[in-house]
Each structure stands twice: as structure tokens, then as C-alpha cells.
All heavy atoms as an XYZ file, in Angstrom:
854
protein
N      44.886     94.531     19.632
C      44.477     93.404     18.851
C      45.667     92.540     18.419
O      46.703     93.096     18.049
C      43.766     93.912     17.585
C      42.415     94.491     17.865
S      41.503     95.046     16.366
C      41.154     93.502     15.612
N      45.443     91.213     18.444
C      46.516     90.382     18.033
C      46.581     90.306     16.493
O      45.649     90.558     15.753
N      47.720     89.864     16.079
C      47.980     89.695     14.646
C      47.274     88.400     14.174
O      47.243     87.394     14.917
C      49.500     89.572     14.409
C      49.938     90.001     13.061
C      51.422     89.934     12.924
O      52.102     90.521     13.752
O      51.892     89.160     12.139
N      46.641     88.410     13.032
C      45.998     87.253     12.454
C      47.122     86.357     11.839
O      47.929     86.818     11.053
C      44.975     87.567     11.399
C      44.432     86.335     10.690
C      43.876     88.472     11.983
N      47.179     85.096     12.357
C      48.233     84.242     11.892
C      47.585     83.131     11.019
O      46.613     82.544     11.473
C      48.997     83.641     13.076
C      49.649     84.774     13.809
C      49.982     82.603     12.603
C      50.311     84.313     15.166
N      48.066     82.884      9.854
C      47.597     81.840      8.986
C      48.217     80.526      9.282
O      48.959     80.381     10.285
N      47.929     79.555      8.469
C      48.447     78.200      8.753
C      49.920     78.152      8.507
O      50.540     78.921      7.682
C      47.729     77.356      7.685
C      47.358     78.314      6.592
C      47.061     79.620      7.329
N      50.588     77.339      9.218
C      52.010     77.088      9.102
C      52.201     76.183      7.825
O      51.531     75.169      7.655
C      52.642     76.448     10.345
C      52.652     77.308     11.506
C      53.318     76.697     12.696
N      52.629     75.511     13.138
C      53.032     74.679     14.060
N      54.155     74.851     14.634
N      52.294     73.649     14.419
N      53.087     76.623      6.925
C      53.217     75.966      5.624
C      54.632     75.484      5.408
O      55.589     75.951      6.054
C      52.906     77.023      4.532
C      51.480     77.583      4.519
C      51.450     78.836      3.659
C      50.521     76.573      4.034
N      54.755     74.592      4.442
C      56.068     74.212      3.943
C      56.087     74.582      2.451
O      55.071     74.439      1.743
C      56.312     72.662      4.071
C      56.544     72.260      5.465
C      55.508     71.787      6.301
C      57.812     72.358      6.023
C      55.729     71.391      7.577
C      58.049     71.968      7.357
C      56.981     71.519      8.122
O      57.165     71.087      9.424
N      57.259     75.051      2.047
C      57.414     75.558      0.679
C      58.612     74.836     -0.010
O      59.496     74.312      0.620
C      57.708     77.055      0.658
S      56.364     78.025      1.352
N      58.574     74.887     -1.329
C      59.667     74.385     -2.117
C      60.992     75.115     -1.724
O      60.955     76.363     -1.627
C      59.400     74.550     -3.601
S      60.731     74.194     -4.683
N      62.056     74.412     -1.511
C      63.352     75.059     -1.115
C      63.894     75.942     -2.244
O      64.649     76.854     -1.989
C      64.320     74.035     -0.706
S      64.942     72.954     -2.045
N      63.555     75.623     -3.475
C      64.063     76.344     -4.616
C      63.368     77.591     -4.999
O      63.968     78.656     -5.204
C      64.020     75.327     -5.810
C      64.873     75.808     -7.013
O      65.995     76.242     -6.814
N      64.330     75.771     -8.119
N      62.033     77.591     -4.987
C      61.250     78.763     -5.515
C      60.199     79.312     -4.485
O      59.548     80.233     -4.768
C      60.548     78.414     -6.756
S      59.145     77.261     -6.586
N      60.102     78.645     -3.326
C      59.223     79.061     -2.213
C      57.746     78.882     -2.582
O      56.890     79.431     -1.890
C      59.441     80.526     -1.776
C      60.923     80.820     -1.420
C      61.435     79.874     -0.361
C      62.862     80.267      0.072
N      63.969     79.600     -0.590
N      57.373     78.058     -3.511
C      56.024     77.680     -3.815
C      55.493     76.921     -2.675
O      56.170     76.006     -2.120
C      56.013     76.864     -5.118
C      54.667     76.487     -5.593
O      53.667     77.140     -5.287
N      54.530     75.425     -6.376
N      54.306     77.196     -2.212
C      53.669     76.515     -1.073
C      53.279     75.078     -1.532
O      52.565     74.917     -2.495
C      52.452     77.263     -0.562
C      52.799     78.630     -0.026
C      51.610     79.396      0.398
O      50.436     79.128      0.070
N      51.847     80.508      1.078
N      53.738     74.060     -0.715
C      53.520     72.655     -1.099
C      52.787     71.849     -0.118
O      52.226     70.800     -0.400
C      54.743     71.945     -1.592
C      55.333     72.629     -2.854
C      55.855     71.936     -0.457
N      52.713     72.277      1.200
C      52.078     71.462      2.204
C      51.756     72.246      3.467
O      52.447     73.227      3.698
C      52.889     70.249      2.611
N      50.767     71.805      4.218
C      50.404     72.409      5.473
C      51.042     71.590      6.546
O      50.996     70.357      6.530
C      48.893     72.400      5.661
C      48.101     73.197      4.652
C      46.617     72.866      4.813
C      48.347     74.685      4.855
N      51.516     72.266      7.607
C      52.055     71.598      8.754
C      51.056     70.652      9.379
O      51.399     69.535      9.874
C      52.565     72.620      9.770
C      53.067     72.006     11.072
N      54.320     71.342     11.115
C      52.528     71.877     12.294
C      54.466     70.916     12.379
N      53.391     71.207     13.056
N      49.798     71.046      9.412
C      48.739     70.289     10.076
C      48.502     68.903      9.341
O      47.790     68.090      9.815
C      47.444     71.048     10.110
C      47.495     72.159     11.176
O      48.456     72.164     11.961
O      46.604     73.033     11.136
N      49.010     68.788      8.083
C      48.788     67.578      7.335
C      49.942     66.568      7.510
O      49.932     65.507      6.839
C      48.629     67.919      5.839
C      47.329     68.578      5.492
O      46.379     68.372      6.274
O      47.218     69.214      4.462
N      50.831     66.836      8.404
C      51.909     65.823      8.643
C      51.316     64.613      9.406
O      50.639     64.788     10.384
C      53.017     66.410      9.552
C      53.859     67.498      8.693
C      54.023     65.377     10.034
C      54.912     68.186      9.489
N      51.613     63.471      8.818
C      51.137     62.170      9.457
C      52.317     61.647     10.298
O      52.139     61.155     11.430
C      50.788     61.170      8.373
C      50.490     59.782      9.050
C      49.673     61.716      7.497
N      53.578     61.776      9.816
C      54.775     61.303     10.569
C      55.963     62.055     10.163
O      56.109     62.426      8.974
C      54.959     59.825     10.261
O      56.156     59.338     10.870
N      56.849     62.263     11.106
C      58.189     62.855     10.805
C      59.301     61.803     10.798
O      60.500     62.165     10.711
C      58.569     63.994     11.797
C      57.603     65.188     11.764
C      58.049     66.249     12.711
C      57.195     67.437     12.652
N      57.529     68.484     13.605
N      58.925     60.590     10.964
C      59.899     59.472     11.070
C      60.110     58.652      9.782
O      60.103     57.469      9.845
C      59.448     58.551     12.208
N      60.297     59.417      8.698
C      60.510     58.717      7.396
C      61.885     59.076      6.870
O      62.482     60.044      7.276
C      59.419     59.115      6.442
C      58.128     58.315      6.591
C      57.302     58.470      7.649
C      57.824     57.340      5.593
C      56.176     57.658      7.784
C      56.705     56.518      5.779
C      55.864     56.708      6.860
N      62.286     58.240      5.926
C      63.551     58.397      5.270
C      63.354     58.552      3.803
O      62.601     57.836      3.130
C      64.425     57.111      5.514
C      65.857     57.222      5.081
C      66.688     58.132      5.955
O      66.324     58.353      7.080
N      67.745     58.660      5.409
N      64.013     59.629      3.222
C      63.913     59.934      1.800
C      65.264     59.520      1.142
O      66.128     59.002      1.784
N      65.405     59.881     -0.109
C      66.637     59.671     -0.815
C      67.810     60.445     -0.204
O      68.925     59.992     -0.263
C      66.474     59.982     -2.332
C      65.624     59.114     -3.129
C      65.560     59.561     -4.545
C      64.615     58.725     -5.386
N      64.500     59.246     -6.763
N      67.488     61.602      0.299
C      68.561     62.516      0.773
C      68.473     62.751      2.326
O      68.925     63.779      2.770
C      68.379     63.920      0.044
C      68.421     63.736     -1.468
N      67.288     63.745     -2.221
C      69.471     63.579     -2.264
C      67.639     63.634     -3.448
N      68.913     63.506     -3.544
N      67.956     61.815      3.038
C      67.893     61.968      4.496
C      66.460     61.931      5.039
O      65.582     61.349      4.427
N      66.270     62.663      6.120
C      64.909     62.677      6.757
C      63.814     63.173      5.797
O      64.033     64.054      4.964
C      64.934     63.491      8.038
C      65.748     62.850      9.188
C      65.607     63.538     10.459
N      64.155     63.821     10.815
C      63.798     64.843     11.526
N      64.704     65.714     12.033
N      62.510     65.053     11.826
N      62.628     62.662      6.041
C      61.495     63.065      5.253
C      60.211     63.027      6.166
O      60.209     62.385      7.143
C      61.321     62.119      4.035
N      59.204     63.740      5.717
C      57.903     63.770      6.407
C      56.875     63.109      5.550
O      56.898     63.251      4.268
C      57.525     65.236      6.720
C      58.427     66.004      7.586
C      58.459     67.442      7.517
C      59.370     65.388      8.457
C      59.332     68.147      8.336
C      60.224     66.129      9.268
C      60.153     67.524      9.190
N      55.978     62.418      6.157
C      54.760     61.801      5.483
C      53.644     62.787      5.682
O      53.270     63.099      6.791
C      54.486     60.464      6.045
C      53.293     59.727      5.362
C      53.700     59.360      3.919
C      52.933     58.557      6.179
N      53.071     63.252      4.592
C      51.909     64.203      4.611
C      50.679     63.465      4.040
O      50.754     62.694      3.065
C      52.201     65.385      3.742
C      53.183     66.367      4.312
C      54.537     66.226      4.160
C      52.745     67.508      4.979
C      55.439     67.146      4.660
C      53.620     68.385      5.532
C      54.963     68.218      5.371
N      49.484     63.792      4.608
C      48.305     63.273      4.074
C      47.858     63.963      2.749
O      47.175     63.411      1.925
C      47.146     63.396      5.093
O      46.991     64.849      5.438
N      48.384     65.229      2.597
C      48.010     66.010      1.372
C      49.266     66.780      0.953
O      50.069     67.212      1.819
C      46.857     66.987      1.586
C      45.593     66.284      1.979
N      45.219     66.103      3.283
C      44.603     65.761      1.250
C      44.059     65.477      3.345
N      43.671     65.243      2.128
N      49.287     67.115     -0.337
C      50.292     68.034     -0.848
C      49.580     68.961     -1.863
O      48.563     68.528     -2.475
C      51.443     67.337     -1.512
N      50.118     70.132     -2.080
C      49.449     71.051     -3.045
C      50.546     71.657     -3.967
O      51.730     71.686     -3.587
C      48.698     72.137     -2.318
C      49.528     72.949     -1.337
S      48.521     74.055     -0.370
C      49.608     74.594      0.876
N      50.156     72.079     -5.125
C      51.010     72.770     -6.034
C      52.191     71.849     -6.441
O      53.322     72.264     -6.568
C      51.578     74.087     -5.497
C      50.457     75.093     -5.193
O      49.492     75.159     -5.933
N      50.535     75.750     -4.091
N      51.889     70.562     -6.605
C      52.879     69.600     -7.030
C      52.346     68.845     -8.265
O      51.153     68.698     -8.470
C      53.210     68.550     -5.934
C      53.854     69.172     -4.728
C      52.032     67.724     -5.448
N      53.269     68.407     -9.035
C      52.938     67.540    -10.185
C      53.359     66.087     -9.866
O      54.403     65.911     -9.233
C      53.690     67.998    -11.416
C      53.426     69.510    -11.857
C      54.385     69.896    -12.932
C      52.060     69.648    -12.219
N      52.573     65.143    -10.284
C      52.819     63.762     -9.974
C      53.324     63.082    -11.276
O      52.730     63.140    -12.276
C      51.601     63.022     -9.432
C      51.900     61.553     -9.179
C      51.089     63.706     -8.187
N      54.554     62.493    -11.132
C      55.160     61.861    -12.293
C      54.648     60.410    -12.524
O      53.623     59.969    -11.879
N      55.304     59.696    -13.398
C      54.815     58.359    -13.694
C      55.014     57.356    -12.528
O      55.935     57.531    -11.756
C      55.669     57.912    -14.896
C      56.799     58.830    -14.961
C      56.379     60.074    -14.208
N      54.122     56.389    -12.421
C      54.219     55.442    -11.369
C      55.329     54.367    -11.699
O      55.591     54.021    -12.824
C      52.849     54.620    -11.275
C      51.751     55.479    -10.883
C      50.434     54.623    -10.836
C      49.228     55.562    -10.623
N      48.014     54.755    -10.660
N      55.928     53.928    -10.619
C      56.944     52.882    -10.765
C      57.063     52.092     -9.483
O      56.788     52.597     -8.402
C      58.364     53.423    -11.176
C      58.994     54.314    -10.094
C      60.327     54.823    -10.580
O      60.434     55.476    -11.593
O      61.284     54.619     -9.748
N      57.395     50.788     -9.593
C      57.621     49.970     -8.405
C      59.044     50.237     -7.901
O      60.000     50.216     -8.643
C      57.455     48.495     -8.765
C      55.973     48.168     -9.011
O      55.104     48.959     -8.669
O      55.722     47.105     -9.575
N      59.150     50.455     -6.538
C      60.424     50.661     -5.963
C      60.488     49.796     -4.594
O      59.519     49.744     -3.874
C      60.656     52.098     -5.448
C      60.919     53.054     -6.612
C      61.325     54.420     -6.056
N      61.218     55.362     -7.148
C      60.992     56.676     -6.967
N      60.948     57.149     -5.757
N      60.882     57.475     -8.002
N      61.684     49.235     -4.436
C      61.959     48.569     -3.166
C      62.439     49.566     -2.154
O      63.522     50.049     -2.368
C      62.954     47.356     -3.384
C      62.429     46.257     -4.169
N      61.626     45.235     -3.593
C      62.515     45.951     -5.506
C      61.281     44.418     -4.541
N      61.766     44.825     -5.676
N      61.644     49.918     -1.203
C      61.981     50.858     -0.174
C      62.319     50.086      1.146
O      62.218     48.884      1.200
C      60.834     51.870      0.014
C      60.445     52.635     -1.258
C      59.203     53.461     -0.975
C      61.529     53.512     -1.787
N      62.690     50.847      2.138
C      63.079     50.238      3.431
C      61.958     49.317      3.976
O      62.211     48.371      4.696
C      63.449     51.294      4.439
C      64.710     52.024      4.090
S      65.142     53.389      5.177
C      65.291     52.587      6.794
N      60.735     49.690      3.710
C      59.598     48.885      4.253
C      58.944     47.964      3.229
O      57.854     47.511      3.421
C      58.496     49.871      4.732
O      58.161     50.807      3.695
C      59.042     50.668      5.933
N      59.666     47.689      2.158
C      59.187     46.745      1.160
C      58.859     47.318     -0.157
O      59.266     48.441     -0.438
N      58.178     46.533     -1.035
C      57.860     46.994     -2.317
C      56.643     47.878     -2.354
O      55.635     47.581     -1.732
C      57.565     45.769     -3.202
C      57.234     45.975     -4.704
C      58.415     46.698     -5.447
C      56.822     44.766     -5.368
N      56.764     49.028     -3.061
C      55.695     49.992     -3.139
C      55.649     50.504     -4.598
O      56.667     50.539     -5.297
C      55.898     51.228     -2.272
C      55.938     50.894     -0.825
N      56.948     50.367     -0.176
C      54.911     51.107      0.083
C      56.676     50.274      1.160
N      55.442     50.681      1.371
N      54.401     50.865     -5.081
C      54.304     51.616     -6.327
C      54.267     53.128     -5.918
O      53.431     53.563     -5.098
C      53.035     51.252     -7.044
O      53.068     49.816     -7.341
C      52.930     52.032     -8.369
N      55.198     53.848     -6.409
C      55.333     55.285     -6.071
C      55.428     56.126     -7.323
O      55.767     55.623     -8.431
C      56.579     55.583     -5.145
C      56.453     54.806     -3.849
C      57.851     55.287     -5.880
N      55.213     57.456     -7.170
C      55.403     58.390     -8.265
C      56.113     59.620     -7.688
O      55.714     60.144     -6.633
C      54.076     58.782     -8.877
N      57.194     59.958     -8.365
C      57.907     61.187     -7.824
C      57.006     62.424     -7.973
O      56.145     62.465     -8.813
C      59.189     61.470     -8.658
C      60.318     60.549     -8.392
O      60.305     59.898     -7.279
O      61.206     60.347     -9.186
N      57.147     63.351     -7.000
C      56.387     64.624     -7.024
C      57.328     65.749     -7.254
O      58.397     65.758     -6.756
C      55.454     64.841     -5.805
C      56.278     64.715     -4.534
C      54.358     63.748     -5.799
C      55.431     65.137     -3.309
N      56.884     66.678     -8.061
C      57.677     67.887     -8.425
C      56.934     69.118     -8.084
O      55.724     69.219     -8.162
C      57.875     67.897     -9.990
C      58.401     66.593    -10.509
C      57.577     65.485    -10.824
C      59.770     66.503    -10.829
C      58.149     64.336    -11.343
C      60.358     65.333    -11.325
C      59.498     64.228    -11.620
O      60.017     63.030    -12.098
N      57.674     70.148     -7.750
C      57.111     71.514     -7.549
C      56.441     71.967     -8.890
O      57.110     71.864     -9.915
C      58.177     72.486     -7.153
S      57.634     74.217     -7.063
N      55.276     72.424     -8.784
C      54.529     72.845     -9.993
C      55.126     74.099    -10.624
O      54.851     74.372    -11.798
C      53.069     73.063     -9.719
O      52.808     74.062     -8.757
N      55.904     74.870     -9.871
C      56.499     76.103    -10.449
C      57.865     75.808    -11.021
O      58.091     76.170    -12.189
C      56.625     77.218     -9.350
C      55.324     77.919     -9.065
O      54.326     77.624     -9.789
O      55.301     78.697     -8.160
N      58.803     75.224    -10.244
C      60.187     75.158    -10.756
C      60.609     73.717    -11.167
O      61.685     73.474    -11.619
C      61.164     75.674     -9.694
S      61.298     74.610     -8.242
N      59.656     72.711    -10.950
C      59.933     71.351    -11.300
C      60.987     70.610    -10.420
O      61.430     69.572    -10.816
C      60.222     71.173    -12.773
C      59.258     71.754    -13.783
C      57.870     71.149    -13.559
N      56.958     71.445    -14.703
C      56.118     72.409    -14.706
N      55.946     73.164    -13.649
N      55.331     72.577    -15.792
N      61.316     71.213     -9.264
C      62.228     70.499     -8.348
C      61.569     69.244     -7.849
O      60.389     69.231     -7.479
C      62.480     71.482     -7.177
C      63.392     70.840     -6.115
C      64.870     70.927     -6.402
O      65.256     71.735     -7.322
O      65.606     70.204     -5.819
N      62.310     68.120     -7.784
C      61.819     66.906     -7.220
C      61.786     67.084     -5.678
O      62.774     67.411     -5.110
C      62.660     65.700     -7.619
C      62.170     64.406     -6.892
C      62.689     65.505     -9.046
N      60.598     66.956     -5.125
C      60.442     67.150     -3.681
C      60.256     65.855     -2.888
O      60.528     65.852     -1.655
C      59.177     68.039     -3.422
C      59.185     69.359     -4.092
C      57.876     70.015     -3.900
C      60.345     70.253     -3.570
N      59.960     64.794     -3.514
C      59.700     63.549     -2.871
C      58.937     62.603     -3.717
O      59.141     62.588     -4.927
N      57.962     61.878     -3.112
C      57.140     60.979     -3.909
C      55.777     60.722     -3.272
O      55.524     61.131     -2.105
C      57.780     59.593     -4.105
C      58.077     58.829     -2.848
C      57.254     57.978     -2.232
C      59.309     58.786     -2.131
N      57.883     57.461     -1.130
C      59.181     57.871     -1.020
C      60.571     59.369     -2.312
C      60.189     57.638     -0.161
C      61.594     59.124     -1.389
C      61.342     58.253     -0.362
N      54.880     60.218     -4.111
C      53.536     59.847     -3.616
C      53.430     58.353     -3.622
O      53.883     57.664     -4.549
C      52.458     60.391     -4.530
C      51.054     60.062     -4.170
C      50.024     60.629     -5.085
C      48.615     60.275     -4.625
N      47.588     60.796     -5.637
N      52.918     57.805     -2.458
C      52.656     56.372     -2.416
C      51.380     56.107     -3.162
O      50.258     56.521     -2.787
C      52.508     55.900     -0.945
C      53.805     55.813     -0.188
C      54.174     56.801      0.701
C      54.665     54.723     -0.362
C      55.365     56.733      1.445
C      55.820     54.675      0.356
C      56.173     55.670      1.227
O      57.324     55.564      1.956
N      51.464     55.306     -4.252
C      50.291     54.891     -4.989
C      49.752     53.582     -4.475
O      48.527     53.353     -4.423
C      50.599     54.764     -6.461
C      51.060     56.091     -7.084
C      49.939     57.097     -7.275
O      48.709     56.769     -7.026
O      50.169     58.298     -7.633
N      50.637     52.616     -4.191
C      50.234     51.266     -3.716
C      51.296     50.698     -2.793
O      52.463     50.819     -3.066
C      50.032     50.395     -4.954
C      49.556     48.976     -4.566
C      49.333     48.147     -5.783
N      48.918     46.780     -5.366
C      49.178     45.706     -6.061
N      49.811     45.768     -7.172
N      48.801     44.522     -5.576
N      50.800     50.035     -1.778
C      51.695     49.283     -0.843
C      51.308     47.809     -0.997
O      50.068     47.485     -1.042
C      51.456     49.755      0.590
N      52.306     46.969     -1.138
C      51.951     45.547     -1.456
C      51.792     44.785     -0.115
O      51.162     43.762     -0.121
C      53.147     44.931     -2.260
C      53.118     45.402     -3.683
C      53.828     46.593     -4.042
C      52.412     44.743     -4.649
C      53.805     47.025     -5.357
C      52.387     45.225     -5.969
C      53.059     46.350     -6.303
N      52.353     45.268      0.965
C      52.197     44.626      2.270
C      51.057     45.228      3.047
O      50.931     46.514      3.068
C      53.494     44.679      3.069
C      54.649     43.945      2.426
C      55.936     44.034      3.244
O      55.871     44.299      4.464
O      57.002     43.901      2.651
N      50.240     44.463      3.653
C      49.020     44.934      4.385
C      49.408     45.953      5.416
O      48.749     47.007      5.611
C      48.338     43.725      5.031
C      46.930     44.036      5.551
C      45.953     44.513      4.422
O      46.072     43.969      3.334
O      45.194     45.405      4.669
N      50.507     45.778      6.177
C      50.863     46.693      7.222
C      51.261     48.047      6.723
O      51.358     49.018      7.494
C      52.013     46.120      8.030
N      51.558     48.203      5.397
C      51.961     49.489      4.807
C      50.846     50.158      4.030
O      51.088     51.270      3.513
C      53.195     49.178      3.868
C      54.342     48.559      4.474
C      54.943     49.333      5.637
O      55.112     50.541      5.498
N      55.216     48.739      6.748
N      49.668     49.640      4.004
C      48.568     50.196      3.222
C      48.194     51.608      3.666
O      47.635     52.427      2.917
C      47.304     49.296      3.338
C      47.496     47.932      2.718
C      47.278     48.055      1.180
C      47.317     46.663      0.543
N      47.349     46.795     -0.892
N      48.521     51.960      4.879
C      48.104     53.312      5.446
C      48.853     54.410      4.638
O      48.439     55.553      4.658
C      48.401     53.450      6.920
C      49.883     53.610      7.216
C      50.425     54.829      7.471
C      50.680     52.462      7.355
C      51.810     54.994      7.762
C      52.037     52.570      7.676
C      52.582     53.886      7.860
O      53.929     53.962      8.164
N      49.919     54.103      3.927
C      50.644     55.076      3.200
C      50.068     55.441      1.801
O      50.368     56.413      1.256
C      52.084     54.554      2.941
C      52.943     54.342      4.135
C      54.252     53.699      3.773
C      55.068     53.332      4.995
N      56.339     52.672      4.658
N      49.173     54.563      1.375
C      48.600     54.792      0.011
C      47.930     56.126     -0.147
O      47.092     56.484      0.790
C      47.651     53.616     -0.383
C      48.325     52.336     -0.533
C      47.461     51.132     -0.921
O      46.239     51.272     -0.725
O      47.979     50.173     -1.382
N      48.213     56.892     -1.163
C      47.629     58.159     -1.388
C      48.336     59.309     -0.617
O      47.951     60.484     -0.783
N      49.301     58.984      0.184
C      50.050     59.971      0.983
C      51.327     60.402      0.295
O      51.788     59.766     -0.725
C      50.257     59.496      2.384
C      48.939     59.309      3.105
C      49.199     58.839      4.531
C      47.920     58.794      5.375
N      46.887     57.848      4.823
N      51.934     61.465      0.786
C      53.097     62.075      0.139
C      54.282     62.122      1.030
O      54.176     62.497      2.230
C      52.747     63.535     -0.273
C      51.623     63.606     -1.263
C      50.292     63.607     -0.789
C      51.805     63.730     -2.605
C      49.230     63.701     -1.717
C      50.790     63.790     -3.489
C      49.456     63.783     -3.056
N      55.432     61.794      0.496
C      56.732     61.999      1.211
C      57.305     63.315      0.672
O      57.463     63.469     -0.529
C      57.721     60.869      0.888
C      57.351     59.591      1.608
C      59.124     61.274      1.238
C      57.540     59.638      3.128
N      57.672     64.215      1.558
C      58.412     65.442      1.238
C      59.708     65.336      1.993
O      59.747     65.228      3.199
C      57.595     66.717      1.601
C      56.361     66.960      0.737
C      55.553     68.122      1.319
C      56.735     67.231     -0.727
N      60.836     65.443      1.244
C      62.131     65.393      1.876
C      62.471     66.660      2.587
O      62.265     67.766      2.039
C      63.172     65.022      0.841
C      62.943     63.650      0.222
C      64.097     63.104     -0.437
O      65.177     63.055      0.257
O      64.036     62.617     -1.537
N      62.924     66.565      3.847
C      63.198     67.740      4.646
C      64.198     68.725      3.961
O      63.985     69.891      4.083
C      63.796     67.270      6.012
C      63.824     68.423      6.986
C      64.255     67.927      8.387
C      64.237     69.078      9.324
N      64.916     68.776     10.584
N      65.165     68.224      3.193
C      66.092     69.135      2.525
C      65.483     69.835      1.352
O      66.091     70.816      0.815
C      67.425     68.397      2.109
C      68.183     67.812      3.312
C      67.100     67.346      1.072
N      64.311     69.378      0.923
C      63.659     70.041     -0.277
C      62.590     71.041      0.106
O      62.002     71.595     -0.842
C      63.076     68.854     -1.101
C      64.077     67.883     -1.607
C      64.947     68.417     -2.672
C      65.870     67.392     -3.315
N      66.300     67.792     -4.648
N      62.278     71.114      1.394
C      61.239     72.048      1.775
C      61.726     73.010      2.899
O      62.669     72.725      3.595
C      59.985     71.312      2.278
C      60.306     70.350      3.425
C      59.258     70.588      1.165
C      59.161     69.618      4.027
N      61.102     74.174      2.958
C      61.395     75.148      4.014
C      60.157     75.656      4.641
O      59.063     75.570      4.075
C      62.171     76.386      3.405
C      63.528     76.004      2.889
C      61.359     77.065      2.293
N      60.226     76.015      5.855
C      59.079     76.547      6.667
C      58.704     77.894      6.156
O      59.510     78.752      5.819
C      59.393     76.570      8.090
C      59.616     75.186      8.736
C      60.063     75.324     10.166
C      60.252     73.981     10.804
N      60.693     74.143     12.257
N      57.422     78.138      6.187
C      56.873     79.495      5.830
C      55.767     79.849      6.822
O      54.984     79.026      7.169
C      56.394     79.524      4.429
C      55.912     80.946      3.979
O      56.567     81.889      4.352
O      54.945     81.013      3.217
N      55.652     81.063      7.263
C      54.606     81.584      8.177
C      54.679     80.944      9.523
O      53.668     80.612     10.084
C      53.223     81.373      7.468
C      52.183     82.285      8.138
O      52.508     83.331      8.543
N      50.971     81.823      8.127
N      55.864     80.793     10.082
C      56.076     80.187     11.404
C      56.326     81.317     12.344
O      57.124     81.830     12.794
C      57.143     79.160     11.435
C      56.802     77.936     10.670
C      56.501     77.889      9.324
C      56.723     76.614     11.120
N      56.205     76.597      8.957
C      56.375     75.749     10.064
C      56.917     75.996     12.401
C      56.117     74.394     10.198
C      56.721     74.697     12.505
C      56.293     73.876     11.420
């Protein structure tokens, strides 16, 4: 019998709290504050901070930093609003910075 394998996950780099599913990756071609980042359709076990307007590489967005719900490490941000029509697909999605997450169950 084969081993039962669960979903591939990403965890907080600091405390290993599960924060996202590999299957929820929308794009790996994003840039965060500290380098490469992934865009996820969903995130879990995160806290969403206050909204603020930021000028990012793709224009003005309203974003909110996201934190690990266990250790409060800043992991990335959530796109709350995109001001340009071409960027609207990001709304409600999450950026997780590659240096802030680790693979689990791979």
C-alpha cells in the first residue's frame, strides 16, 4: 500500500505555522519587500493588519500587511484594492514572501 500524502503546504519560516496551500498559488512572478514572492488566492492562520495605500511596482494599491497568527511574523500583504483596471485580479489575494515561508509535506 502506498503512503497517504496530504496537500503540499507553506509554513511560517519562524514557527512553522501552516499559512498556505501550494495549490492556491496564482503566480510565482511577484516581488516583495525582501525579494521574490508568490501570489496566493487564499491564506490561512494569518492576521490582517490595517489597510494603507502603497505605491508598488504595478501602481497604487490599498494593501494590508499579513502576520502569522502564532508568532506575529510579517509574511507579506493582502491586496484590498487595485486602482488600475488591469490590476483588479489581485484584489482579495495574498502576497507571501519566499524568504518568510518554508515548504512542508513535500
